N, C-alpha and C positions, 0 to 999 in steps of 0.2 A: 502162376500167371501164364496165360496162354500167349502164343506168339502169332503175329500176323504175317509171318514169312511166307511168301509165295513159293511153292515147291519148284525147284529148277532141276531138270534132268541132268545128271552127271555131277551135281553138287552134293557135298557131304554135310550132314547135320549131326548135332549131339543132343540127345534127350537130357535136359537138365536134371531131372529127378533120378534117372537111372544111370547116367553117364555113358549110355550106350550110343555108339556112332553108327550111322547108316548112310547109304547113298540113295538118292532118288533115281530110279531106273525107268520110270514111266509116269506121265502125268497127263490126264485128260480132263480139263475143266468141264467140257460138255457132258462127259459121262460120269462126272463127279467122283473121280478116284485118283489116288496117288499110289504108285507101287514103289516099295522101298526094299533094299537089300542090305542086311547087316554084314559086318566084316566076315562072319562065319559062312556067309552064303545063303542064309535063310531069307526067303522072299515073303513079303507080306503086302496085302492090298488094304488101303485105308480109304474111307470116304473123306471128302473134304472137311466135313464138320469135325471128324476125329482129328485130322491133320491140324486144323486151326486151333483145336483145344489143347494140343500137346505143347508143353513148355520146351521150345527148341532154340538152339543157337546155331548159327552157321559154324562149320568146322573145316579145318584143313584136312585134306585126304591123309590117311595114315601113311607112314613112311613106306610100308609094303602094302600098297593099296590093291595089289593083285590077289589078295586072299580069297575073295568071293568069285573071282573070275577064272574060269577053267581054260579058256581058249586064247590066251594071250601068248604070243610068240616073243622070245627075247629080243628079236630085232625091232619089235614094235615099242619096246620099252626104252630104247636108246642106250642100253648097256653094251659094253664091249663084248664081242663074241670070243669064244675060246681061242680062235686063231690069232686074235690080236693081243692076247695076254699070255706072257711066257712065265716060266718058273722064276726067271730073274726079276720080273716085275713084282712077284709076290715076295721075294726075298729082299728087295731093295731097301725097304725101311729097316729091316733087321741088320743088313750090311752096314747101313749108316750108323746105327746104334752100336754095333760091334766095333766100328772104327773109333767112335767116341770113347768107348770103354777102354780100348787098347791105348789110346792117347793118354787117358787119365792114369792108367796103370804105369805107363812109361814115365810119366811126369813124377809119380810117387817113388819110383825106384832110384836109389842112389847110383851115380855112375861108378864104374869099376875103380877108378883111381881114388875117389873119396872113400869107397868101401875098403880098399886095401890099406889106407893110412890109418883107419880107425882100429885095425887089428894089431 
């Protein structure tokens, strides 16, 4: 079943039959074309008849939507820069886990007096 989704530049779509996701990168109804780019970076141009014949669903952008984009700087993505992240930040979850394990081990160990009376 074909879709009547109007292509919107910057939006992601999924091809129902193939499961392939792509983004619309250009659309000109006067010139009768839609330009799409798949996650691998391949660009294809479709006429509007082909677009409207395709079984499509709107889709969320992939988690790492930068796959097909070559010139995106990390500052543009809103991620922390290297200067803001320290080694301690990377270790913190492990430190919390280690503290929990240590507490559990200590709770399972008999205290010295109890151990001495058993012998």
